[in-house]
C-alpha positions in Angstrom: 98.2 78.4 130.4 98.3 82.1 129.6 95.5 84.5 130.1 94.5 87.6 128.1 92.8 90.7 129.4 92.2 93.0 126.6 89.7 95.1 128.4 90.1 98.8 126.9 88.6 100.1 130.0 92.1 100.4 131.8 91.5 97.6 134.6 94.6 96.9 136.3 95.9 93.3 134.7 96.3 90.5 137.0 99.4 88.2 136.9 99.2 86.0 133.6 96.6 88.6 132.1 97.1 91.2 129.6 96.2 94.9 129.5 95.3 97.2 126.5 95.3 100.5 128.4 96.5 100.3 132.2 95.7 103.0 134.6 97.8 106.3 134.3 101.1 105.5 136.2 100.0 102.0 137.2 102.9 99.5 136.8 104.9 102.2 135.0 108.7 101.7 135.5 110.4 104.8 137.2 112.3 106.4 135.8 112.7 105.1 132.2 114.6 107.6 135.7 91.9 133.1 125.6 89.4 131.7 123.7 89.1 134.5 121.3 85.4 135.7 120.1 83.4 138.5 119.0 80.7 139.7 121.7 77.2 139.8 120.3 74.8 142.7 121.4 72.6 140.1 122.4 73.6 137.0 124.2 72.1 133.8 123.1 70.9 131.1 125.8 73.4 127.8 125.7 72.1 125.2 123.7 71.4 121.8 125.5 73.8 119.1 124.9 72.5 116.1 123.0 74.7 114.0 125.2 76.7 113.8 128.2 80.4 114.5 127.5 82.9 112.7 129.8 86.0 114.5 130.0 88.8 112.1 131.1 91.4 113.3 133.8 94.7 114.3 132.5 97.3 111.5 132.2 100.5 111.6 134.1 103.3 112.9 132.0 105.5 110.1 130.1 108.7 109.9 130.8 110.9 110.8 128.2 112.8 107.5 128.2 109.6 105.6 127.4 108.8 108.2 124.4 112.4 107.4 123.2 111.5 103.7 123.4 108.3 104.1 121.4 109.9 106.0 118.8 112.6 103.7 118.4 110.1 100.7 118.2 107.7 101.9 115.7 110.3 104.4 113.5 112.8 102.1 112.5 110.3 99.4 111.1 106.6 99.0 110.9 105.3 95.9 112.6 101.9 94.5 114.0 103.3 92.0 116.6 106.2 92.2 118.9 107.7 90.0 121.4 109.6 91.1 124.4 112.1 88.5 125.8 114.5 88.2 128.4 118.1 87.9 127.7 118.8 85.3 130.3 117.0 82.9 132.7 115.5 84.3 135.6 114.6 87.9 134.1 111.1 89.0 133.4 109.9 91.1 130.0 106.6 92.0 131.3 107.6 95.4 132.8 108.8 96.4 129.6 105.7 95.2 127.8 103.4 96.9 130.0 105.4 100.1 129.4 105.3 99.7 125.6 101.5 99.1 125.7 100.9 102.1 127.9 102.7 104.6 126.1 101.4 102.9 122.6 97.9 103.1 123.7 98.1 107.1 124.0 99.8 107.4 120.5 98.1 104.7 118.3 94.6 104.9 116.9 94.7 101.0 116.4 94.2 98.7 119.6 97.3 97.7 121.1 96.9 94.6 123.3 99.3 92.9 125.7 99.8 89.3 126.2 101.6 87.9 129.2 102.8 84.7 128.0 105.6 84.0 130.9 105.0 80.3 132.2 103.7 79.1 129.0 103.1 75.6 129.2 103.7 72.8 126.6 101.3 73.0 123.7 100.1 76.4 124.5 102.2 78.1 122.0 100.2 77.3 118.7 97.2 78.5 120.2 98.6 81.9 121.4 100.2 82.4 117.9 96.6 81.8 116.3 95.4 84.5 118.7 98.2 86.9 117.9 97.4 86.5 114.1 93.5 86.8 114.7 94.0 90.0 116.5 96.3 91.6 114.0 93.9 90.3 111.2 91.1 92.5 112.9 93.5 95.4 112.6 95.2 95.4 116.0 98.8 95.3 117.3 100.1 92.9 120.3 102.8 92.8 122.3 104.0 89.6 124.0 106.2 88.9 127.0 107.6 85.6 127.3 110.0 83.7 129.5 113.7 83.3 128.5 113.6 80.7 125.5 116.8 79.2 127.3 114.6 77.9 130.1 111.1 77.6 128.6 111.6 76.6 124.8 107.7 76.8 124.2 108.2 80.9 124.0 110.4 80.2 121.0 107.7 79.3 118.9 105.8 82.5 119.8 109.0 84.6 119.2 109.2 83.2 115.6 105.6 83.9 114.8 106.0 87.6 115.8 107.1 90.1 113.1 109.9 91.8 115.5 111.5 91.3 118.7 112.8 93.2 121.8 115.7 91.9 124.1 115.2 93.1 127.7 118.7 92.9 129.5 118.7 93.1 133.4 120.8 95.8 134.6 124.1 95.1 136.2 123.8 91.3 136.1 124.0 90.4 132.0 124.9 87.1 131.2 126.2 87.7 127.8 126.6 84.1 126.9 122.7 83.8 127.4 122.0 86.9 125.7 124.3 85.9 122.5 122.3 82.6 122.5 118.8 84.1 122.7 120.0 86.6 119.7 121.0 83.5 117.7 117.9 81.3 118.4 115.4 83.8 117.4 117.3 85.7 114.8 119.4 88.7 115.3 117.5 90.2 112.1 114.2 90.2 114.0 115.3 92.6 116.8 114.6 96.0 116.7 116.9 96.8 119.7 117.4 96.0 123.6 116.3 97.6 126.7 118.1 97.6 130.2 115.9 96.8 133.1 116.9 97.3 136.7 114.4 96.3 139.6 112.2 99.3 139.5 113.4 101.1 136.2 114.2 100.5 132.5 115.8 102.6 130.0 116.6 102.6 126.2 119.8 101.0 125.5 
């Protein structure tokens, strides 16, 4: 059973959870690569603030590859739900999903939620689809990572319910027949593109 963790505070997501705003740099694939004024004769005393303002620490610079990927995903077509799916059995799309949400939370005003649906058990697909649609109806966007649908067909129900899909291709070990079958089962028209993933890196393809 999948677990969701849409804590906006940025806590690190546990395995099988979700995250909407990971800590800066946490889980990120690498690499993807005079204030002017007019003096007054009599200085006025500063006004007391009506509230305590918390200034967040600056976030780490986002790699250009991730910015390009985010632009690719959001400028080609508008979507509210996106499924990231491995091109073949044994691969994981979770790293790509985390990277997308990390960048998106810095550029979108709408809530952006990540759901880790890898290992989804039989019968859980319909419940997850309801959760996705409910979050979208509340004005949010959702990214869902699933297993290869060739080994876990439960994810196919989720993929078909999402508006768009992203194919995650393992770098250097691509099984083209599996990737082609995945595209055909989900529908080529749903895919915005693909990313290639290494053990510690990912890049736009």
